[in-house]
N, C-alpha and C positions, 0 to 999 in steps of 0.2 A: 110429293113435287116441290122442288126448289123453288125459293120465292126469287124474283128476278136480277136481286142483287146479291144473290150467292153465286159461286162458281159453277154447282150442280153437276150432276154426273149421270143423269138418266133422260132419256128420249124426252122430249118436250112435245106439247101438241103443235107448237109453230114448226118443230121441224118434220113433225108428219104433214104438214099442210107444205110445208116447202119441197119435200119428197114426191107427195102424191100429187101436186098440182102439174105432174107432167100430164096429166088427164086432159088440161086445159091446152095443150099443145096439140092444135089440131091439125097442124100440116098444112093449113093453107099458108099462100104466099103473100108477106106483106111488102110495102115498099121499104125502100133504104132509110134509114136512122142516120149514119156517118154525119151526115149533112148538119145534123144538128149540134154539132159536138166541135165545129170548124174553130170555134174562138175559144177552146179552151186548151189550156198548155199544160205539161205533166209537173213544171215545177213552179205552178202557180194556182194548188187545190187551196180551195177555199177554207176557213175554219167550218167544220161540222154543222154547227148554229146557222151560220150564213148559207151554206150550201141548203139547208133546211128549211129557209125562208119561205119559199112560194108555196110549201106545203104542210108547213108546221097546222095549220088550221086542222088538218086531215087527220093528223096524229094525236091520240088522246094524253094530254098533259105532256106535251112536246118538251118543254123546259124541264121538267120534272125527269123525262127519260133522257134528257141530255145529261142531268148531273149524273144519274146512274151509270149513263155509258162512259164518261169521262173519268169517274172515280175507278168503273173496272177496268177501264185504260191504264191508269195508274199501277194498278194492282198487278195487271199482267207483266207490266214492263219490270215491276219489281222483282218480278217470279222468273222472268224470261229477258233478262236485259242483254245478252249477247247475240240472242236470236232475233229480237225484235225491237232493241234499242234504236237500230238505225231507222225505222218507222216513224218514231214519235208518236206522243199521244194523240195527236189528233188523226193520223193514219190507222192508228190502231183503232181508234174510237168509229172511224165509218165502217171497219169491218163488224166490230162488235155489234154496231146498232143493227145490222143485216140481221143477226140470229136473234136480236130482240124481241121478247113476245109483248105485245098491246093488249089490252082489254078494250073491247071484244078483239078475239084475233083476228078477225079480217081488217082491223084497222093498224095492224102492225105494219111498220116501215116496210119490210119485205114484201108484204102481201100486196099492198097498195102500189110499190112501185114494180113488180113483175105483171100486174095487172094493166098497168101503162104500157110496159115492156111488148106485151102479148096483144094490145088492142090495135086492130086494122087500122084505127084513126091516128095515126102517126104523132099527132100533134099534142096528145094526151102526154107523151114523154118529156114537153118542153120544162114542165116543172120539176121534173126531176133529173135535168141533165147535169145540172152543178153535183148532186149526190152521186149518181151513176157514174161520172168521171172521177170522184175522189176515189170511191170503191176502187175502180179498175186501177188505178194509179198506186193503190195501197197494195191490191194483188200483185202488180208488176213487180214490186219489192220484195214479194215473199216467193222463197225458191219454189220451182215446179215441183208438183206432185212426182213421185218417180214411178208409181203405178200406172199402167197404160190399160189397164182392165178394171173397168169400171162398173157399179150397178146402180139403177135407179128403178122404182117399181111403184104401184098403185093397187087400191082394192077395185079392180073395173075388168071388166072381160075385153079381152084385147079386140075381139069383134067390134066393140063398142068406139074403136079408133077410127074405122073406115077405112076407105080405100086409099087414103092418102099414106096408111102405114102398109100397103101391100109390097112384096117382097120385090126389091129392084127399085122402087121408089125413093126419092132423096126427101128428107125432113130436116127442118131448120127449128131448133128450140130457141125462141126468141127470148126468153127471159133468160136469168141466171138459172142454172140448173144444180141442184143439190144432190150429189152423188156419195157414194162411199166404196171403199174397195172391199170390202167383205160381206159375202153374201147371206151372212147371219146376222150382221146389223140391219142389212137391208130388210131380212124377213120380220123386224120389229114392228116396220111401217105396214107391211102388206097384210100380217098375220098369217096362220096357218090353214085358214078356212075360207070359202066365198070364191068369188070370181076375181082371180089377182092376176097382172101383169107383170113380169119382171124383165127390165131392158138390160142386156148384158152389152156394155161400150166398150169397144174395142178403139182406143185413143191412136190417132196418128200424131197428134201436136200435143207438145207439154203445156197444155194451155191451164191444166186441172190445178187449183192451190188448195192445201190441206190447211182448213183453216181451225181445226179441232182446239188449238190453245187460244184462238181468238173469239171463241164460241160461249154462251152463257150456258151451253150443255156439251161438254167434251166428248163425252161417250157416244156423240152421234157419228164422229169421226168422220166430218163432212169434207167432201173435197169438191169445190165450187168451181164451175164451168160458166165461160162468159157468154153473154147473151150473143146468140146467132149462130151456135153452133151446130154444123152441119153433119149429118148422117146419113147413110144408105142402110135401107132395110135389107139386111141378108137373109133373113129367113125368120122363122118362128117355129117353136114345137109346142104342141098342147101335151101336158106331162098329165093331164087328167087331176080331177078334185078342183076344177076351177084355175088351175094355175098354166099360165102359158108363159113360156121364156123367148124373148124376142131378142135374135143377134143381130147389133147394129155396129156398123164401122163409120169411124169418123172422118169426113174428106177435108175438114177445114173450118174455117170460121167465116160465115158468108157476112159481107157488109161489117167488118169489125170495127169497133170504135176506138179501142187501142188494142194493140197487137201484144198478147201476151205469150206468145209462143216463145221457147227459150230453149 
């Protein structure tokens, strides 16, 4: 497995966590978040170190993590100057931090932030506001993913998602959602056996961003969706051998923090 400061080209355990964390999207309704971001401005994104100040104590060796992320950002900008030069080192670092894997994994910035976004006690998001805002501002400056047919899955029986995922119901995924456009890549996360649920996402809006060039593990071909992406359950099919495919149609983004649709 590649070390954190190498480019890497394999599926990481953190990517597995980001994908299968859909199992924590329970379909229960949360109160709005956008009001927490009223003071934020697109032209005033904080330096990454400052944005992480309120949560630095939660991230193992936060200062060392920042040094690695900033070094990787400079590498990305050298390799893709035309594609990402307009972002600059700070915004590239915001995206790179999203896929960074800390030890233990459940203290990775991604894991902590998305846990807060899913928490029904919305005040838990407050300490992450500056990082979430900077990440969304960076994503807005990246061209939208062209694919509107995406996949996400987990090693869990579809029945365990409960009645909130019944046909015709509307479901909001409150955290950032890691998806991909190739079912073969997704199968690496769900595996070939056991209880598995694959969500086929039919996107209406161009809110996804392909972040593979800005990831520690480009082979994951990750397309990132913003918090609050809203879907309707169109139906499901039990294919046997523990696998269920669920068809979901995107209806919009509920309570958008920053509009990414282009």
